[in-house]
C-alpha positions in Angstrom: -27.8 -28.5 -42.1 -28.7 -25.0 -43.6 -25.6 -24.3 -45.6 -25.4 -24.5 -49.0 -23.3 -25.7 -51.5 -22.9 -23.3 -53.8 -19.2 -22.6 -53.0 -18.8 -26.1 -55.2 -19.8 -23.7 -57.7 -16.8 -21.5 -57.3 -13.9 -21.7 -58.5 -12.0 -18.8 -56.4 -14.5 -20.0 -53.6 -12.8 -24.1 -53.7 -9.6 -23.2 -53.9 -10.1 -20.7 -50.7 -11.1 -23.3 -48.9 -9.1 -26.0 -49.9 -6.3 -24.1 -51.2 -5.6 -27.2 -53.8 -5.5 -26.7 -57.4 -6.9 -30.2 -58.9 -10.2 -29.4 -57.6 -12.6 -28.5 -60.0 -15.9 -26.9 -59.7 -19.0 -28.3 -60.0 -21.0 -27.6 -63.8 -24.0 -25.3 -62.9 -25.2 -25.5 -66.3 -25.7 -29.1 -66.2 -29.7 -29.2 -65.3 -30.7 -30.8 -61.9 -33.7 -31.3 -59.7 -31.8 -28.7 -57.0 -31.2 -25.4 -57.5 -27.5 -24.2 -56.2 -28.7 -22.5 -53.4 -30.9 -26.0 -52.5 -30.1 -26.3 -47.8 -27.9 -29.4 -47.1 -30.7 -30.8 -45.7 -33.3 -30.3 -48.3 -30.3 -32.4 -50.4 -29.8 -34.7 -47.1 -33.9 -35.9 -46.9 -33.9 -36.0 -50.8 -31.0 -38.5 -50.3 -29.0 -36.7 -52.9 -31.3 -38.9 -56.1 -32.5 -36.9 -58.6 -34.6 -38.9 -60.4 -35.7 -42.3 -59.1 -36.7 -44.8 -62.1 -38.0 -48.5 -61.5 -37.7 -50.6 -64.1 -39.1 -54.5 -63.0 -38.3 -57.0 -65.7 -39.6 -60.4 -64.9 -39.5 -62.1 -67.9 -35.8 -62.3 -67.9 -35.4 -62.7 -64.3 -38.0 -66.3 -64.7 -35.6 -66.7 -67.3 -32.2 -66.3 -65.9 -33.3 -68.2 -63.2 -35.4 -70.9 -65.0 -37.9 -71.4 -61.5 -40.4 -73.7 -61.4 -42.5 -72.4 -58.8 -42.5 -68.8 -56.9 -43.7 -67.5 -53.9 -44.6 -64.7 -52.5 -44.1 -63.5 -48.1 -44.7 -61.1 -46.5 -43.7 -60.6 -43.1 -45.2 -57.4 -40.5 -45.2 -57.1 -37.2 -48.1 -57.2 -35.1 -49.2 -53.5 -33.7 -50.8 -53.5 -30.1 -54.0 -52.4 -31.0 -53.7 -55.8 -33.7 -53.5 -58.0 -30.8 -55.9 -56.6 -28.8 -58.5 -56.6 -30.8 -57.7 -60.4 -32.4 -57.8 -60.8 -28.2 -61.0 -59.4 -28.0 -63.2 -61.3 -31.2 -62.0 -64.9 -29.5 -63.2 -63.7 -26.5 -66.5 -62.6 -27.8 -66.3 -65.4 -30.2 -65.5 -68.2 -27.3 -69.0 -65.8 -25.5 -71.2 -66.7 -28.2 -70.1 -70.1 -28.4 -70.9 -70.2 -24.8 -74.2 -68.7 -24.4 -75.1 -71.5 -27.5 -74.2 -74.4 -25.8 -75.2 -73.2 -22.7 -78.6 -72.7 -24.3 -78.9 -75.9 -25.5 -78.2 -77.4 -22.1 -80.9 -75.9 -20.8 -83.2 -76.9 -22.7 -82.0 -80.6 -22.9 -81.4 -80.1 -19.3 -85.7 -79.2 -19.1 -86.9 -82.0 -21.5 -84.8 -84.1 -19.5 -87.0 -83.0 -16.5 -90.5 -83.0 -18.0 -89.7 -86.4 -19.4 -88.8 -87.6 -15.6 -91.9 -86.0 -14.0 -94.7 -87.7 -16.4 -92.7 -91.0 -15.5 -92.8 -90.5 -12.0 -96.2 -89.0 -12.2 -97.4 -91.7 -14.5 -96.5 -94.3 -12.0 -98.1 -92.4 -9.1 -101.4 -92.7 -11.2 -100.5 -96.2 -11.4 -101.0 -97.2 -8.5 -103.6 -95.5 -7.5 -105.5 -98.1 -9.9 -105.8 -95.6 -13.2 -105.6 -97.0 -16.4 -102.3 -95.6 -18.4 -102.3 -94.9 -22.6 -99.4 -94.7 -23.9 -99.3 -93.5 -27.9 
């Protein structure tokens, strides 16, 4: 990976390595993003690509395919942090919901208890001869 392709640019070097006469050397007069002494590791990292151009022509795609409907989907793997965050969010949401429900149930229980106490105290007072007025 530390070597270069310099030998491929020299005629005498190619003939010494391959002992073949029909291999022609590379042309060093053609412009390249990579100099002659570029290491192979760098060429591999760059995938030997000089220039990468993306051209999109959606109009011709849709004319050719004559699609009625276009959809887009994105599939992604969930990572551990995302899953843990979701679980804690659900637990936190359930905790808040149960807290609210518990408060409502306790308030209803207290109101029912107060009504029962009032009824029992009013019935005791009636038994003792007191007059009860209703609102």
